[in-house]
N, C-alpha and C positions, 0 to 999 in steps of 0.2 A: 604851383606849391609854395606861394609863398606865406612868410612865416607872422603868424594872425597876431601882433602884439592889440593890436586894438580890444581884443579878446578879456585882453586881462589890464584893460585900463592904459595901457602904456604906451610909449612912442610908437608908432608901426614902423618897422624894420624896412619896409617895401613900398612902391607905390606904382612899381608895375609887374606884371606879372611875368613868373619865372619861365624861362628859355631854357634849354640844353645844348651844354656842347663837352666835349671829349676831358679839356685839359684848362689847367687856368693859363697857356701859355695861349689858347684860343681868346681869352677875354682881353690880355693885354694886345693882341691882334687887333680887334677893333677900337681900341684905343680909345675905351670909356670917357668922358670927363668924370663922373661919383663916382664913388668908390662901389665895387661891386661883390658882394654876398655871394660867397660859393658852397655848393649846400653839398653830399656825398650821402644819400642813403645806403647806400650798398655797408658804410663803412658803421653805422649806427647798428646796421642789422648785424653784421658781424659779431659788435660788440654785443647785442641782446644774447643772440644763440649762446655766447661764449660765458654771459653770467644765469644764462634760463638752462644750459646744460652741466653746466660743471661747479656752479656755487652749492655748496652743500643744505642747500635751503629754496627759501623763497627770496626772489630778489624784487623789489618794489622801486620801480624809477622815482629817484626823488625831481619834482617838475620844475622847481626854483630853478635848477641848472640851466633847462632851458624849454619854455613851455608852446616850444612851435607846437600845432596841431598835426602839421606835418609828421614832424618825427615822434608825437606820441603813437602817431598811426603806424608806422616803420617798426615802432618798441611791440605795439601790438602785434603785429603780424610777426612779429618773430619773437614770442613768449612771454613777453614782460606783460604781465593782469592785472600785476598791483600797482598802486601808482602814491608815493608819497606826498602828500599837498601841503601848504602849508598857510593858506587865505582861503578866503569863501570864492574868492574871483576863479583861481583855480581849483577847487572845488567843480565848481560849473564849470568850466571848460572842460576836463576830464570827462565829467560829466556829459558832456551833450559831443564834444568827440569822440567817446568811448563809452558809451549807453551799458553794457555791460563788465566793463573794469569795478574792480577793486579798490576804492579809494580807501587811506588812510590819514587822519585828519593827524599830523605827528607833531607840529608847531605848538609847543607847552603853554603858554600863553596865549587864549582864543578870547573874543568877545562870544557872550552866550548868546548874542542873534545868530554870528556864524555857525554855531555848536547846532542849534534849536534848526536851523535851516538845512545843515550838513544832515542831521539825523533823519529828519522830518520829510523833506525835500526830496535829497539826491541819495537816501538810503546807507550813509557813514556809521559803520560801528565800531570804529577801530580809533584808538584818540589817544592821545599822550600826555603828559600833565608831571609836574614837580612840587606840587604844593598840594594841601589839603585845600588850599581855597580856590585850586584849578580842581580839587574834585569834585569838592562843594557845587562849584560852575556847571560842571559836567551833569549833574545827578540831577540841578534844577533843570535846566535845558531840556533835558531828555526824558525829563519828568519820571525820574528814577526807573528806566528803561532796566529792564534786567536779561537782554543781551549785549552788553556791549563787551569790549577788549580793551582794557585801560593797561596803557603800558608807561610806568613810573618811571620815567628818565633820573636816571642816578649823574651828576656831574665826575668829568674823568680829566685826564692828564693829558693835554694836548701835543705834548713837550716832542714827538715823533712824528707832526703834521708843521707843512709850511704855512697854513693859516688855524690859530688857535680857534677853538669854539669851547673854552672852557669857561669863561669868568659869566655869562648871559642866562644857561641854563641849568637843571642839571641838582635835584637835591644832593643835597652834604649828606655825610657820612651819618651824623648826628638827627637826623631828619627823615633817616629813610626806613627805620624800624616800623613806627607809628604809620608812615606814609603806606608803604605795603599792606600793611596789615589793615586797614582804614578800606584800600583799594579794594584788596580781595575781598571782602563782605558786598561790597557793591557787584564788582565784576563777573560777569561769565567764564573770562575766562583774562586771567593775569600776566602783563606783560612786562620786562625789564628793558629798557633802552638807554644808549647812550650814544656818542657820537665825539671820536677820538680827534677832531677837525681834518678837515681839509687838505689834501694833499698828502695821507700818511703814507713815510718814504719807508718804512719797516713794518714788517707783520708785528713785532712785539709790541705795538702800537696797544691793537688787539690783544693780546697775551696778557698784557698790565689792567688794561678793562674789566678781563674777565675776572680776574682776581678782585674785584673790586663789586662782582656783579655774585661771586661766591659769598663773599664777606657779609653783603646784605642778606642773601636769601636765609646765610644760616642766624644770623642774627632777628631778623624778622620772623625765621618758622616758621614760612609759609609756603604752600603750593604753586607757582611758576609754571604756567603753559607755553610763555612763549621769550623767547631770549632774541632782540633785535639791536644787532652789531651796528645799525649807522650806516653813516657813509666815512666817508676818508678815502673811500678808494684811488689808488692815484692813478694819473696818466704822464707823459710822457712830454717830458718839454725840457728844452739846452740849460745844462747844469742841473737838472733833476729827472734821473732815469732810474725808476724804481727798481725794485725787485721783481719778478714774473708773477702774476697776478694769482697764479695755483699756490705760490707759496702762505699767501695771505692766504687762501682756502682754508687749506691745510693746518695752521694755527688755529684758524676759527672751528674746525671741525672738532679738533685734539678738543681746544678746551672747552666747547660745548656739552663733548659726551661723557667728559669729568665734573657738571655740575648737578650737585642736589638735587636736581629738578623732575616733573611729572616723566614719565616714559613715555609718554607721547607729547612732549614737548617740542614745539616746532621754530626754526632757527630761519628767523629774518633778516634782511639787511636793505640797503638804502640807496645804494649807486646812484650816483647824478655826475658826476664830474667823468668818469670811466665809461660811462654809456654814450654820452653826447661830446665830448672834448675832442674826436676825429671827423666830427660832422660836417662840421664847417671851417672854412678860414675866407679872407679876404683881399681883393686885389687895390691894393691904393696904388694912386699916382704922388710921385715925387714932382711937387709947386717949386721947389727952391730948396738949392743948398747953401749951407755957410759953413765951412770947414766942415766938421763933421756931425753936424746936424741936417738934417732933412728934415721938410717941412712938408707932408704928408696931408692926403685931405680924408683921416678918418684919425681917432685921436680919444683921451682921456675921456670925453662924453659919448663915444661911440662905441665901438666895440673894442676898445684898449682899455675901457676906466683897470683891469688889474695891470696892466702895462704901467701904468702913471701911478695909480694909485699906493701900490702894495710891490714893484718892481718888479713884477712879472717878466722873467722871457719868453716871449715865444718863437717859433720858427721862423725863419723869414728867406727868402729866395729871390733873385733880382731876374726878372722875366724878360728877357731880350732874347735878340735872334740876330747873329749868333751868340753863342753866351761869353760872356766875358773872362777873356782867360787870365785878369788883375789879378794880383792876391787880395783875399779879405782884408776889411778894416772896420772896427768897432764903430759903429755910426749911436746916433740919438736922434730918436723921433721928437719932432713937436707937429699935434695937429691941428685942425684949420680954426678953431675958432681963436677969440680975443683975449683968451685967458692964459696967463703964464703956466697956472695948472694941467694946462693941455702940452703935457711933456714927458713921455716916454723915456727914461733913462739908458735904458737898455743895461751892456752894449747890444746892436744887434749888429751882427758880422754880415757885410756886404762887401761885393767887389769894390774894390776904391774908385774904381773909376765912372760911380754911379752919378748920373746928372738928374738934371731938372725934367719930366718930360719921360723918364723913366715908370717904368713899373713894378709892384714887389708882390709877391706873396706873403699875407701872413695866418700862419697857420695853427691850427688846434686851437679854434676860439669858440667851438661847438657849446663850452660850457662856458656861462657866466658871459661870455663876451657878447652875443646876440641877444641875451637877457636883461641888460644891463645898458642898453643904448636911449640916447636918450636924442631931443629934438633940438638940445641947443645953439644956439646961433643960428638955427635953420641949417644947418648942416643935417649929412646922412646916408645912408645907402639907398640910392632908390631903383636896385634892379636884381634878383635873386636865380641866379645860376645854377641849375643841376650838373653837377660836372661827375665825370666816369672815371678817372684817374685816382691814386692813390693818396690819402693824407699824409702831410709831409713827414706826419712822426706817427708809430702806431706801436702801440704795446699787443696788436693780434695780427698784422698780416705776416710777422713772422716765424708765429706759432701756427697760423693755418700752411703755410706751406713745412714746415715742419711735418704737421699731421700729415699733408696730403703726401707727400715723399715717402715717409711710412708706412703710407697705405700701396702707394705705387711697389715697395720693397716685398711686401707681405703679398 
């Protein structure tokens, strides 16, 4: 179950076949020289079931968050049948991995050749766009097909999210009337989509975006068949503990029901991080300690891009037997490359007696950590292991336990 980044033309995650272990501590006992990627299919399966059963509409996985074919298969097996693809490489990957999946090409700016291949070779019928130019490109590339679902992307605020997606894509208010009207003439089904930004920390982000949708529909006076609320559904990290996802679903459903749309209109979402963050972690070795700085064998050019470049904090734990009883201390990390930018400021809380040779598990790296790895300086993870323990943090374990408890009481 190696994650196949070669399929997307990216640096490979692993060169060794995966094995199975009970937990992260089992890996540390083996004293691996290189970082070891741990994957938890049961965690991704649980997240997929949650979205497929509880989101009040259609959930399509944002493949960019983690394009592992093994993960795609786990999500498919647990109810995710639609996939948000952002490039022709992702279209090919998902088409090859899951031939029966429905693919939605949701990048608003695409090469005309990519649109044509997606439509004629891979059966893609859903495309997003945010300009008249892109609409005309889709029309030309599909030879003015009559079976398209076209989703006009609106620009909305990212003020409630940890990572903004408000500046690159999305039609501005003065552009949407003409664009919706023109797209309605071409589309078999017309949609409106948006993205509130990554790691939205409150359901209000979606409520506010839906008001922007309402205004656009009223102004353009068009019949809308699809409302796609995009991604942004959060996971839990140190210092970023969001409300329960059910609250996001309730807020979105209320807003959707109040929109002036077709009686048969569909509600879509594009979860990425929320479906795969708990899927993966990495076990690293401390190569050197310098005061409160730990030199580890993975970093900014590996799975810890977000920790280095945007200051993301991930859960960490010292894998030592017996467990350290020393009080935690804030540390920063340096990765293995020769680059000063290979620095993760943290703070990462670990026992103050951590030393070179110790092993650390860094959790919640299933989203983007795996997807953004490179082979810079020749460093990387050369082993992937399936583990059976629970992820270091979870939005779903407590919920699953609570549901099971209620069933027993009944």
